[in-house]
MDTraj code that builds the backbone (N, CA, C; nanometers):
import mdtraj as md
import numpy as np

residues = "MET SER THR PRO ILE ASP PRO ASP PRO HIS GLN PRO ALA GLY GLY ILE PRO SER VAL GLN SER ALA GLN PRO VAL SER ARG ARG GLY TRP MET MET ALA GLY VAL GLY THR ALA ALA ALA VAL ALA GLY ALA GLY PHE ALA TRP TRP ARG LEU GLN PRO HIS ASP VAL LEU ASP GLY VAL GLU ALA SER PHE TRP ASN ALA SER MET GLU THR LEU ASP GLY ALA THR LEU THR MET ARG LYS PHE HIS GLY ARG PRO LEU LEU LEU ASN PHE TRP ALA THR TRP CYS PRO PRO CYS VAL ASP GLU LEU PRO LEU LEU ASN SER PHE TYR GLY ALA HIS THR GLY LYS GLY PHE GLN VAL LEU GLY LEU ALA ILE ASP GLN PRO ALA ALA VAL ARG LYS PHE LEU ASP ARG MET PRO LEU ASP PHE PRO ILE ALA LEU ALA GLY LEU THR GLY THR ASP LEU GLY ARG ALA LEU GLY ASN ASP VAL GLY GLY LEU PRO PHE SER VAL LEU PHE GLY LYS ASP GLY ASN ILE LEU ARG ARG LYS MET GLY GLN LEU THR ASP LYS ASP LEU ALA GLN TRP SER SER GLU VAL".split()
xyz = np.array([
    [0.8249, 4.0230, 5.3486],
    [0.6822, 4.0360, 5.3598],
    [0.6180, 3.9436, 5.2600],
    [0.5164, 3.8750, 5.2974],
    [0.4494, 3.7811, 5.2079],
    [0.3304, 3.8480, 5.1422],
    [0.3016, 3.7976, 5.0249],
    [0.1874, 3.8489, 4.9504],
    [0.0674, 3.7602, 4.9801],
    [-0.0454, 3.8199, 5.0167],
    [-0.1624, 3.7368, 5.0451],
    [-0.2125, 3.6670, 4.9184],
    [-0.2657, 3.5483, 4.9343],
    [-0.3195, 3.4704, 4.8224],
    [-0.4686, 3.4946, 4.8160],
    [-0.5163, 3.5271, 4.6968],
    [-0.6601, 3.5464, 4.6787],
    [-0.7295, 3.4115, 4.6896],
    [-0.8372, 3.4078, 4.7638],
    [-0.9086, 3.2814, 4.7762],
    [-0.9735, 3.2411, 4.6439],
    [-0.9839, 3.1101, 4.6226],
    [-1.0504, 3.0549, 4.5043],
    [-1.1994, 3.0784, 4.5199],
    [-1.2617, 3.1481, 4.4257],
    [-1.4045, 3.1767, 4.4410],
    [-1.4899, 3.0500, 4.4343],
    [-1.4369, 2.9399, 4.3812],
    [-1.5134, 2.8156, 4.3716],
    [-1.4940, 2.7272, 4.4938],
    [-1.4085, 2.7680, 4.5815],
    [-1.3804, 2.6860, 4.6986],
    [-1.4423, 2.7516, 4.8210],
    [-1.5174, 2.6763, 4.9007],
    [-1.5766, 2.7346, 5.0211],
    [-1.4683, 2.7731, 5.1209],
    [-1.5059, 2.8501, 5.2152],
    [-1.4129, 2.9079, 5.3118],
    [-1.3345, 2.8043, 5.3901],
    [-1.3823, 2.6876, 5.4117],
    [-1.3130, 2.5881, 5.4928],
    [-1.2005, 2.5176, 5.4209],
    [-1.1721, 2.5484, 5.2950],
    [-1.0641, 2.4843, 5.2215],
    [-1.1063, 2.3552, 5.1534],
    [-1.2283, 2.3146, 5.1692],
    [-1.2752, 2.1916, 5.1055],
    [-1.3358, 2.2301, 4.9725],
    [-1.2896, 2.1691, 4.8639],
    [-1.3427, 2.2063, 4.7332],
    [-1.4911, 2.1773, 4.7237],
    [-1.5602, 2.2638, 4.6524],
    [-1.7034, 2.2426, 4.6334],
    [-1.7253, 2.1467, 4.5183],
    [-1.8305, 2.0741, 4.5221],
    [-1.8666, 1.9837, 4.4141],
    [-1.9666, 2.0571, 4.3276],
    [-1.9273, 2.0807, 4.2040],
    [-2.0171, 2.1505, 4.1136],
    [-2.0971, 2.0467, 4.0371],
    [-2.2183, 2.0776, 4.0126],
    [-2.3025, 1.9824, 3.9414],
    [-2.2647, 1.9801, 3.7944],
    [-2.2575, 1.8590, 3.7387],
    [-2.2253, 1.8437, 3.5980],
    [-2.3455, 1.8848, 3.5153],
    [-2.3178, 1.9578, 3.4097],
    [-2.4244, 2.0012, 3.3214],
    [-2.4620, 1.8857, 3.2290],
    [-2.5876, 1.8574, 3.2120],
    [-2.6259, 1.7514, 3.1197],
    [-2.5926, 1.7930, 2.9764],
    [-2.5555, 1.6916, 2.8951],
    [-2.5235, 1.7188, 2.7558],
    [-2.6535, 1.7478, 2.6824],
    [-2.6544, 1.8547, 2.6085],
    [-2.7763, 1.8942, 2.5381],
    [-2.8020, 1.8010, 2.4192],
    [-2.9237, 1.8077, 2.3712],
    [-2.9605, 1.7291, 2.2539],
    [-2.8722, 1.7682, 2.1357],
    [-2.8438, 1.8970, 2.1244],
    [-2.7578, 1.9440, 2.0156],
    [-2.6164, 1.8850, 2.0296],
    [-2.5663, 1.8766, 2.1529],
    [-2.4343, 1.8172, 2.1763],
    [-2.4302, 1.6719, 2.1317],
    [-2.5362, 1.5980, 2.1644],
    [-2.5436, 1.4574, 2.1234],
    [-2.5506, 1.4466, 1.9711],
    [-2.6284, 1.5358, 1.9112],
    [-2.6404, 1.5322, 1.7649],
    [-2.5073, 1.5644, 1.6983],
    [-2.4358, 1.6638, 1.7532],
    [-2.3060, 1.7001, 1.6961],
    [-2.2067, 1.5845, 1.7104],
    [-2.2102, 1.5173, 1.8237],
    [-2.1220, 1.4016, 1.8435],
    [-2.1574, 1.2917, 1.7440],
    [-2.2871, 1.2704, 1.7230],
    [-2.3313, 1.1690, 1.6267],
    [-2.2898, 1.2031, 1.4851],
    [-2.3040, 1.3305, 1.4484],
    [-2.2643, 1.3745, 1.3147],
    [-2.1135, 1.3571, 1.2976],
    [-2.0379, 1.3936, 1.4000],
    [-1.8920, 1.3785, 1.3938],
    [-1.8509, 1.2328, 1.3787],
    [-1.9153, 1.1457, 1.4538],
    [-1.8849, 1.0026, 1.4446],
    [-1.9203, 0.9493, 1.3071],
    [-2.0374, 0.9872, 1.2576],
    [-2.0800, 0.9415, 1.1248],
    [-1.9827, 0.9897, 1.0171],
    [-1.9360, 1.1138, 1.0285],
    [-1.8416, 1.1664, 0.9309],
    [-1.7096, 1.0904, 0.9363],
    [-1.6641, 1.0585, 1.0575],
    [-1.5391, 0.9827, 1.0720],
    [-1.5525, 0.8434, 1.0111],
    [-1.6646, 0.7776, 1.0376],
    [-1.6878, 0.6443, 0.9821],
    [-1.6966, 0.6511, 0.8293],
    [-1.7689, 0.7499, 0.7779],
    [-1.7813, 0.7651, 0.6324],
    [-1.6443, 0.7931, 0.5694],
    [-1.5654, 0.8783, 0.6327],
    [-1.4322, 0.9085, 0.5806],
    [-1.3427, 0.7862, 0.5802],
    [-1.3479, 0.7087, 0.6869],
    [-1.2685, 0.5861, 0.6934],
    [-1.3156, 0.4868, 0.5881],
    [-1.4463, 0.4779, 0.5697],
    [-1.5002, 0.3874, 0.4681],
    [-1.4578, 0.4281, 0.3281],
    [-1.4602, 0.5581, 0.3005],
    [-1.4175, 0.6063, 0.1692],
    [-1.2695, 0.5784, 0.1482],
    [-1.1884, 0.6029, 0.2507],
    [-1.0448, 0.5769, 0.2393],
    [-1.0202, 0.4284, 0.2146],
    [-1.0914, 0.3414, 0.2859],
    [-1.0764, 0.1972, 0.2663],
    [-1.1152, 0.1598, 0.1237],
    [-1.2291, 0.2119, 0.0755],
    [-1.2762, 0.1807, -0.0589],
    [-1.1763, 0.2291, -0.1630],
    [-1.1251, 0.3491, -0.1418],
    [-1.0324, 0.4093, -0.2370],
    [-0.9043, 0.3281, -0.2495],
    [-0.8620, 0.2648, -0.1408],
    [-0.7378, 0.1882, -0.1418],
    [-0.7573, 0.0416, -0.1783],
    [-0.8777, 0.0031, -0.2128],
    [-0.9025, -0.1329, -0.2583],
    [-0.8840, -0.1387, -0.4095],
    [-0.8224, -0.2489, -0.4594],
    [-0.8164, -0.2618, -0.6050],
    [-0.9578, -0.2672, -0.6627],
    [-0.9772, -0.2006, -0.7732],
    [-1.1062, -0.1979, -0.8395],
    [-1.1068, -0.2972, -0.9551],
    [-1.2093, -0.2939, -1.0357],
    [-1.2233, -0.3905, -1.1441],
    [-1.1061, -0.3835, -1.2411],
    [-1.0691, -0.5006, -1.2903],
    [-0.9656, -0.5117, -1.3922],
    [-1.0324, -0.4851, -1.5272],
    [-0.9683, -0.4058, -1.6103],
    [-1.0239, -0.3766, -1.7430],
    [-1.0259, -0.5024, -1.8290],
    [-1.1264, -0.5152, -1.9116],
    [-1.1368, -0.6302, -2.0012],
    [-1.0149, -0.6380, -2.0917],
    [-0.9613, -0.7583, -2.1040],
    [-0.8496, -0.7827, -2.1948],
    [-0.7131, -0.7454, -2.1412],
    [-0.7055, -0.6933, -2.0182],
    [-0.5756, -0.6476, -1.9677],
    [-0.4797, -0.7646, -1.9439],
    [-0.5308, -0.8792, -1.9026],
    [-0.4418, -0.9933, -1.8806],
    [-0.3722, -1.0333, -2.0105],
    [-0.4503, -1.0450, -2.1184],
    [-0.3925, -1.0818, -2.2481],
    [-0.2920, -0.9770, -2.2948],
    [-0.3256, -0.8492, -2.2803],
    [-0.2326, -0.7453, -2.3253],
    [-0.1070, -0.7423, -2.2382],
    [-0.1206, -0.7745, -2.1082],
    [-0.0021, -0.7795, -2.0221],
    [0.0959, -0.8854, -2.0720],
    [0.0452, -1.0041, -2.1031],
    [0.1340, -1.1138, -2.1451],
    [0.1966, -1.0869, -2.2816],
    [0.1417, -0.9956, -2.3581],
    [0.1998, -0.9602, -2.4885],
    [0.2875, -0.8355, -2.4800],
    [0.2977, -0.7757, -2.3625],
    [0.3750, -0.6519, -2.3456],
    [0.5237, -0.6818, -2.3285],
    [0.6022, -0.5784, -2.3452],
    [0.7456, -0.5870, -2.3171],
    [0.7897, -0.4553, -2.2540],
    [0.8935, -0.4647, -2.1717],
    [0.9465, -0.3466, -2.1028],
    [1.0985, -0.3513, -2.1063],
    [1.1572, -0.2371, -2.0809],
    [1.3029, -0.2263, -2.0846],
    [1.3623, -0.2594, -1.9483],
    [1.4782, -0.3261, -1.9492],
    [1.5508, -0.3543, -1.8263],
    [1.6536, -0.2436, -1.8031],
    [1.7206, -0.2491, -1.6907],
    [1.8196, -0.1462, -1.6575],
    [1.9387, -0.1453, -1.7529],
    [1.9678, -0.2604, -1.8125],
    [2.0801, -0.2643, -1.9054],
    [2.0382, -0.2363, -2.0503],
    [1.9121, -0.1949, -2.0685],
    [1.8645, -0.1575, -2.2005],
    [1.8063, -0.2713, -2.2824],
    [1.8048, -0.3921, -2.2273],
    [1.7472, -0.5061, -2.2986],
    [1.5944, -0.5004, -2.2910],
    [1.5291, -0.5753, -2.3769],
    [1.3832, -0.5839, -2.3772],
    [1.3419, -0.7095, -2.3025],
    [1.2532, -0.6915, -2.2066],
    [1.2027, -0.8026, -2.1271],
    [1.0566, -0.8251, -2.1655],
    [1.0280, -0.9412, -2.2228],
    [0.8906, -0.9706, -2.2621],
    [0.8185, -1.0384, -2.1460],
    [0.6954, -0.9985, -2.1253],
    [0.6166, -1.0570, -2.0171],
    [0.5828, -1.2028, -2.0465],
    [0.5804, -1.2401, -2.1746],
    [0.5514, -1.3780, -2.2155],
    [0.6518, -1.4738, -2.1486],
    [0.7723, -1.4262, -2.1222],
    [0.8762, -1.5077, -2.0581],
    [0.8298, -1.5595, -1.9215],
    [0.7421, -1.4859, -1.8549],
    [0.6978, -1.5218, -1.7199],
    [0.5709, -1.6075, -1.7197],
    [0.5097, -1.6248, -1.8360],
    [0.3833, -1.6992, -1.8445],
    [0.4084, -1.8483, -1.8182],
    [0.3140, -1.9127, -1.7500],
    [0.3230, -2.0570, -1.7252],
    [0.3658, -2.0935, -1.5845],
    [0.4105, -1.9945, -1.5091],
    [0.4459, -2.0145, -1.3679],
    [0.3881, -1.8989, -1.2876],
    [0.3624, -1.9195, -1.1593],
    [0.3089, -1.8090, -1.0781],
    [0.4029, -1.6881, -1.0823],
    [0.3431, -1.5700, -1.0926],
    [0.4204, -1.4457, -1.0994],
    [0.3632, -1.3444, -1.0015],
    [0.4503, -1.2933, -0.9168],
    [0.4155, -1.1813, -0.8296],
    [0.4720, -1.0558, -0.8945],
    [0.3833, -0.9713, -0.9427],
    [0.4199, -0.8472, -1.0093],
    [0.4066, -0.7341, -0.9078],
    [0.5147, -0.6590, -0.8881],
    [0.5154, -0.5540, -0.7862],
    [0.5512, -0.4203, -0.8496],
    [0.4585, -0.3242, -0.8384],
    [0.4817, -0.1872, -0.8847],
    [0.5435, -0.1089, -0.7695],
    [0.6561, -0.0425, -0.7926],
    [0.7247, 0.0276, -0.6852],
    [0.7998, 0.1487, -0.7419],
    [0.8536, 0.2295, -0.6503],
    [0.9364, 0.3444, -0.6886],
    [1.0358, 0.3731, -0.5770],
    [1.1470, 0.4319, -0.6124],
    [1.2514, 0.4613, -0.5133],
    [1.2076, 0.5683, -0.4141],
    [1.1145, 0.6558, -0.4547],
    [1.0686, 0.7667, -0.3700],
    [0.9508, 0.7269, -0.2811],
    [0.9142, 0.5998, -0.2821],
    [0.7977, 0.5502, -0.2079],
    [0.8459, 0.4701, -0.0858],
    [0.8408, 0.5276, 0.0369],
    [0.8923, 0.4567, 0.1544],
    [0.8329, 0.3169, 0.1769],
    [0.7007, 0.2942, 0.1638],
    [0.6508, 0.1577, 0.1839],
    [0.7034, 0.0606, 0.0776],
    [0.7264, 0.1121, -0.0438],
    [0.7833, 0.0269, -0.1492],
    [0.9230, -0.0193, -0.1086],
    [1.0039, 0.0760, -0.0656],
    [1.1414, 0.0465, -0.0259],
    [1.1422, -0.0489, 0.0936],
    [1.0492, -0.0290, 0.1868],
    [1.0418, -0.1153, 0.3052],
    [1.0075, -0.2595, 0.2701],
    [0.9253, -0.2808, 0.1659],
    [0.8833, -0.4175, 0.1347],
    [0.9796, -0.4904, 0.0417],
    [1.0726, -0.4210, -0.0224],
    [1.1634, -0.4862, -0.1165],
    [1.2480, -0.5974, -0.0534],
    [1.3047, -0.5795, 0.0665],
    [1.3784, -0.6921, 0.1262],
    [1.2890, -0.8144, 0.1505],
    [1.1638, -0.7919, 0.1876],
    [1.0694, -0.9014, 0.2075],
    [1.0448, -0.9738, 0.0745],
    [1.0239, -0.8988, -0.0325],
    [1.0042, -0.9601, -0.1638],
    [1.1287, -1.0349, -0.2089],
    [1.2453, -0.9800, -0.1803],
    [1.3700, -1.0457, -0.2185],
    [1.3863, -1.1787, -0.1447],
    [1.3538, -1.1791, -0.0153],
    [1.3599, -1.3036, 0.0633],
    [1.2582, -1.4046, 0.0121],
    [1.1389, -1.3569, -0.0181],
    [1.0344, -1.4441, -0.0716],
    [1.0806, -1.5066, -0.2034],
    [1.1381, -1.4249, -0.2888],
    [1.1880, -1.4739, -0.4173],
    [1.2937, -1.5818, -0.3957],
    [1.3887, -1.5557, -0.3058],
    [1.4935, -1.6530, -0.2792],
    [1.4400, -1.7850, -0.2261],
    [1.3372, -1.7789, -0.1423],
    [1.2805, -1.8995, -0.0819],
    [1.1876, -1.9752, -0.1760],
    [1.1298, -1.9065, -0.2758],
    [1.0271, -1.9705, -0.3587],
    [1.0633, -1.9875, -0.5056],
    [1.1739, -1.9313, -0.5492],
    [1.2093, -1.9427, -0.6906],
    [1.2333, -2.0883, -0.7302],
    [1.2880, -2.1690, -0.6400],
    [1.3096, -2.3112, -0.6675],
    [1.1793, -2.3879, -0.6821],
    [1.0711, -2.3305, -0.6329],
    [0.9388, -2.3934, -0.6425],
    [0.8618, -2.3413, -0.7644],
    [0.9300, -2.2670, -0.8493],
    [0.8668, -2.2167, -0.9709],
    [0.8032, -2.0799, -0.9571],
    [0.8127, -2.0178, -0.8407],
    [0.7525, -1.8868, -0.8189],
    [0.8435, -1.7787, -0.8760],
    [0.7841, -1.6786, -0.9394],
    [0.8594, -1.5683, -0.9971],
    [0.8170, -1.4359, -0.9337],
    [0.9096, -1.3415, -0.9301],
    [0.8813, -1.2054, -0.8844],
    [0.9386, -1.1115, -0.9889],
    [0.8612, -1.0106, -1.0241],
    [0.9066, -0.9078, -1.1173],
    [0.8718, -0.7724, -1.0588],
    [0.9717, -0.6872, -1.0451],
    [0.9496, -0.5510, -0.9986],
    [0.9366, -0.4561, -1.1162],
    [0.8283, -0.3792, -1.1185],
    [0.8102, -0.2764, -1.2217],
    [0.8332, -0.1402, -1.1573],
    [0.9451, -0.0791, -1.1916],
    [0.9822, 0.0495, -1.1330],
    [0.9108, 0.1632, -1.2059],
    [0.8292, 0.2359, -1.1304],
    [0.7593, 0.3537, -1.1826],
    [0.8473, 0.4732, -1.1449],
    [0.9577, 0.4879, -1.2153],
    [1.0612, 0.5799, -1.1712],
    [1.1558, 0.6103, -1.2871],
    [1.2453, 0.7038, -1.2650],
    [1.3482, 0.7374, -1.3626],
    [1.4587, 0.6305, -1.3606],
    [1.5102, 0.5907, -1.4762],
    [1.6141, 0.4875, -1.4806],
    [1.7351, 0.5183, -1.3928],
    [1.7813, 0.6437, -1.3934],
    [1.8996, 0.6799, -1.3131],
    [1.8730, 0.6602, -1.1640],
    [1.7536, 0.6956, -1.1191],
    [1.7193, 0.6782, -0.9771],
    [1.7128, 0.5312, -0.9401],
    [1.6604, 0.4483, -1.0296],
    [1.6503, 0.3050, -1.0029],
    [1.7903, 0.2431, -0.9971],
    [1.8762, 0.2786, -1.0924],
    [2.0143, 0.2267, -1.0924],
    [2.0862, 0.2630, -0.9629],
    [2.0767, 0.3887, -0.9242],
    [2.1439, 0.4357, -0.8023],
    [2.0900, 0.3614, -0.6805],
    [1.9589, 0.3437, -0.6748],
    [1.8967, 0.2724, -0.5637],
    [1.9438, 0.1274, -0.5580],
    [1.9455, 0.0593, -0.6723],
    [1.9834, -0.0823, -0.6747],
    [2.1328, -0.1022, -0.6514],
    [2.2136, 0.0005, -0.6715],
    [2.3548, -0.0071, -0.6328],
    [2.3668, -0.0179, -0.4813],
    [2.2787, 0.0520, -0.4100],
    [2.2794, 0.0489, -0.2629],
    [2.2066, -0.0732, -0.2076],
    [2.0989, -0.1153, -0.2760],
    [2.0182, -0.2283, -0.2297],
    [1.9948, -0.3247, -0.3465],
    [2.0914, -0.4103, -0.3740],
    [2.0739, -0.5046, -0.4856],
    [1.9589, -0.6021, -0.4578],
    [1.8884, -0.6373, -0.5641],
    [1.7785, -0.7322, -0.5552],
    [1.8082, -0.8501, -0.6476],
    [1.7625, -0.9674, -0.6080],
    [1.7873, -1.0883, -0.6867],
    [1.6846, -1.1078, -0.7974],
    [1.5650, -1.0535, -0.7810],
    [1.4618, -1.0725, -0.8824],
    [1.4735, -0.9635, -0.9894],
    [1.4210, -0.9908, -1.1081],
    [1.4338, -0.8934, -1.2176],
    [1.3525, -0.7665, -1.1939],
    [1.4063, -0.6581, -1.2456],
    [1.3417, -0.5263, -1.2393],
    [1.3262, -0.4747, -1.3818],
    [1.2085, -0.4257, -1.4131],
    [1.1840, -0.3621, -1.5434],
    [1.1485, -0.2167, -1.5186],
    [1.1836, -0.1328, -1.6152],
    [1.1523, 0.0099, -1.6079],
    [1.0171, 0.0313, -1.6743],
    [0.9186, 0.0631, -1.5939],
    [0.7825, 0.0729, -1.6456],
    [0.7429, 0.2154, -1.6805],
    [0.7947, 0.3151, -1.6104],
    [0.7616, 0.4543, -1.6383],
    [0.6118, 0.4792, -1.6396],
    [0.5673, 0.5699, -1.7272],
    [0.4252, 0.6029, -1.7355],
    [0.3427, 0.4864, -1.7873],
    [0.4024, 0.4008, -1.8696],
    [0.3329, 0.2814, -1.9169],
    [0.2938, 0.1947, -1.7980],
    [0.3800, 0.1894, -1.6981],
    [0.3519, 0.1119, -1.5779],
    [0.2346, 0.1685, -1.4998],
    [0.2238, 0.3003, -1.4954],
    [0.1100, 0.3634, -1.4274],
    [-0.0197, 0.3276, -1.4983],
    [-0.0177, 0.3319, -1.6309],
    [-0.1366, 0.2935, -1.7083],
    [-0.1705, 0.1466, -1.6879],
    [-0.0691, 0.0628, -1.6855],
    [-0.0912, -0.0803, -1.6623],
    [-0.1508, -0.1022, -1.5242],
    [-0.0977, -0.0350, -1.4231],
    [-0.1511, -0.0458, -1.2875],
    [-0.2982, -0.0073, -1.2819],
    [-0.3345, 0.0999, -1.3493],
    [-0.4754, 0.1417, -1.3527],
    [-0.5620, 0.0368, -1.4217],
    [-0.5119, -0.0197, -1.5299],
    [-0.5872, -0.1232, -1.6012],
    [-0.6064, -0.2472, -1.5132],
    [-0.5119, -0.2696, -1.4212],
    [-0.5205, -0.3834, -1.3298],
    [-0.6035, -0.3526, -1.2050],
    [-0.6624, -0.2339, -1.1989],
    [-0.7523, -0.1992, -1.0890],
    [-0.6986, -0.0988, -0.9906],
    [-0.5788, -0.0456, -1.0133],
    [-0.5198, 0.0546, -0.9252],
    [-0.5612, 0.1934, -0.9747],
    [-0.6891, 0.2260, -0.9552],
    [-0.7454, 0.3510, -1.0079],
    [-0.6745, 0.4762, -0.9587],
    [-0.6259, 0.4738, -0.8351],
    [-0.5645, 0.5934, -0.7778],
    [-0.4157, 0.6038, -0.8085],
    [-0.3584, 0.4999, -0.8682],
    [-0.2164, 0.5035, -0.9013],
    [-0.1264, 0.4952, -0.7802],
    [-0.1754, 0.4376, -0.6707],
    [-0.0972, 0.4266, -0.5480],
    [0.0126, 0.3222, -0.5569],
    [0.1146, 0.3412, -0.4769],
    [0.2254, 0.2468, -0.4675],
    [0.2512, 0.2153, -0.3212],
    [0.2991, 0.0969, -0.2921],
    [0.3187, -0.0162, -0.3818],
    [0.1860, -0.0816, -0.4178],
    [0.1893, -0.1529, -0.5286],
    [0.0724, -0.2260, -0.5771],
    [0.1230, -0.3595, -0.6290],
    [0.0619, -0.4677, -0.5841],
    [0.1078, -0.6010, -0.6218],
    [-0.0057, -0.6828, -0.6813],
    [0.0313, -0.7649, -0.7791],
    [-0.0641, -0.8508, -0.8484],
    [-0.0041, -0.9905, -0.8551],
    [-0.0841, -1.0900, -0.8185],
    [-0.0416, -1.2298, -0.8277],
    [-0.1117, -1.2941, -0.9468],
    [-0.0321, -1.3436, -1.0409],
    [-0.0836, -1.4177, -1.1558],
    [-0.0608, -1.5662, -1.1310],
    [-0.1583, -1.6472, -1.1668],
    [-0.1445, -1.7918, -1.1564],
    [-0.0689, -1.8493, -1.2748],
    [-0.0467, -1.9804, -1.2727],
    [0.0242, -2.0483, -1.3814],
    [-0.0441, -2.0282, -1.5157],
    [-0.1761, -2.0169, -1.5129],
    [-0.2531, -2.0008, -1.6369],
    [-0.2546, -1.8568, -1.6870],
    [-0.1918, -1.7657, -1.6136],
    [-0.1859, -1.6258, -1.6551],
    [-0.2996, -1.5400, -1.6050],
    [-0.3912, -1.5988, -1.5307],
    [-0.5034, -1.5219, -1.4766],
    [-0.4662, -1.4577, -1.3434],
    [-0.5301, -1.3473, -1.3137],
    [-0.5051, -1.2767, -1.1885],
    [-0.5731, -1.3513, -1.0739],
    [-0.4947, -1.3813, -0.9701],
    [-0.5483, -1.4481, -0.8515],
    [-0.5705, -1.3507, -0.7363],
    [-0.4769, -1.2597, -0.7153],
    [-0.4837, -1.1656, -0.6022],
    [-0.4246, -1.0323, -0.6433],
    [-0.4699, -0.9262, -0.5730],
    [-0.4140, -0.7922, -0.5895],
    [-0.4149, -0.7250, -0.4535],
    [-0.3166, -0.6407, -0.4315],
    [-0.3135, -0.5652, -0.3061],
    [-0.2543, -0.4274, -0.3298],
    [-0.3252, -0.3280, -0.2798],
    [-0.2758, -0.1911, -0.2775],
    [-0.2112, -0.1715, -0.1413],
    [-0.0866, -0.1290, -0.1387],
    [-0.0173, -0.1096, -0.0120],
    [0.0885, -0.2167, 0.0088],
    [0.1583, -0.2006, 0.1174],
    [0.2733, -0.2847, 0.1482],
    [0.2319, -0.4280, 0.1799],
    [0.3014, -0.5232, 0.1182],
    [0.2779, -0.6646, 0.1452],
    [0.3379, -0.7027, 0.2799],
    [0.2809, -0.8062, 0.3409],
    [0.3304, -0.8580, 0.4678],
    [0.3697, -1.0041, 0.4496],
    [0.4384, -1.0587, 0.5491],
    [0.4711, -1.2023, 0.5488],
    [0.3441, -1.2850, 0.5357],
    [0.2402, -1.2426, 0.6066],
    [0.1127, -1.3149, 0.6037],
    [0.0530, -1.3153, 0.4635],
    [0.0561, -1.1997, 0.3951],
    [0.0066, -1.1930, 0.2572],
    [0.0805, -1.2929, 0.1689],
    [0.2126, -1.2893, 0.1766],
    [0.2939, -1.3744, 0.0897],
    [0.2740, -1.5222, 0.1208],
    [0.2591, -1.5561, 0.2484],
    [0.2345, -1.6958, 0.2854],
    [0.1008, -1.7425, 0.2290],
    [-0.0009, -1.6583, 0.2403],
    [-0.1326, -1.6942, 0.1882],
    [-0.1295, -1.7042, 0.0360],
    [-0.0694, -1.6062, -0.0290],
    [-0.0653, -1.6055, -0.1751],
    [0.0090, -1.7264, -0.2293],
    [0.1230, -1.7599, -0.1670],
    [0.2017, -1.8719, -0.2188],
    [0.1302, -2.0052, -0.1991],
    [0.0419, -2.0137, -0.1016],
    [-0.0330, -2.1375, -0.0788],
    [-0.1492, -2.1530, -0.1764],
    [-0.1853, -2.0478, -0.2477],
    [-0.3005, -2.0498, -0.3374],
    [-0.2655, -2.0857, -0.4809],
    [-0.1380, -2.0940, -0.5132],
    [-0.1019, -2.1235, -0.6530],
    [-0.0573, -2.2670, -0.6704],
])
top = md.Topology()
chain = top.add_chain()
for i, resn in enumerate(residues, 1):
    res = top.add_residue(resn, chain, resSeq=i)
    for name in ("N", "CA", "C"):
        top.add_atom(name, md.element.get_by_symbol(name[0]), res)
traj = md.Trajectory(xyz[None], top)
């Protein structure tokens, strides 16, 4: 025995669907959509602003060139050693996926440009044991210094107010800052930066 099907109350008896009139959007609906759009745009603008490098503190370039940091083998690495040639300074950490993703790109860039006088220095904002373990798995050709909390302070002085990683700074031959970028570097960034020094 079959069970009868209840007819659709919105469908006329002949089986042809009825066309219901669309309700016009109310003024309040339009206003709510406008408010929502404005909030989305404002939020995106704030996020963009927040991720842009901000002003560099006065005197930070001079203090950077007079600073020194420890290497993985316990030696002292003076920043003065890098003065006089272009330097790409990269703040990174082993727990930062975009940092880890860009390291092979930086390593390739270093290999291709070191003969042209270009330098790369990685400042690890991380625990020494974690950095050693990471570099055992992914060796890098460019030097790495252990920056720790000093590196976070240096990054902020260089305009990284939010302390985000990765953060990169390009210094010219004269030691002045030419470029900065919050976030992962791309081939295009590196090509442009290397053409500017």
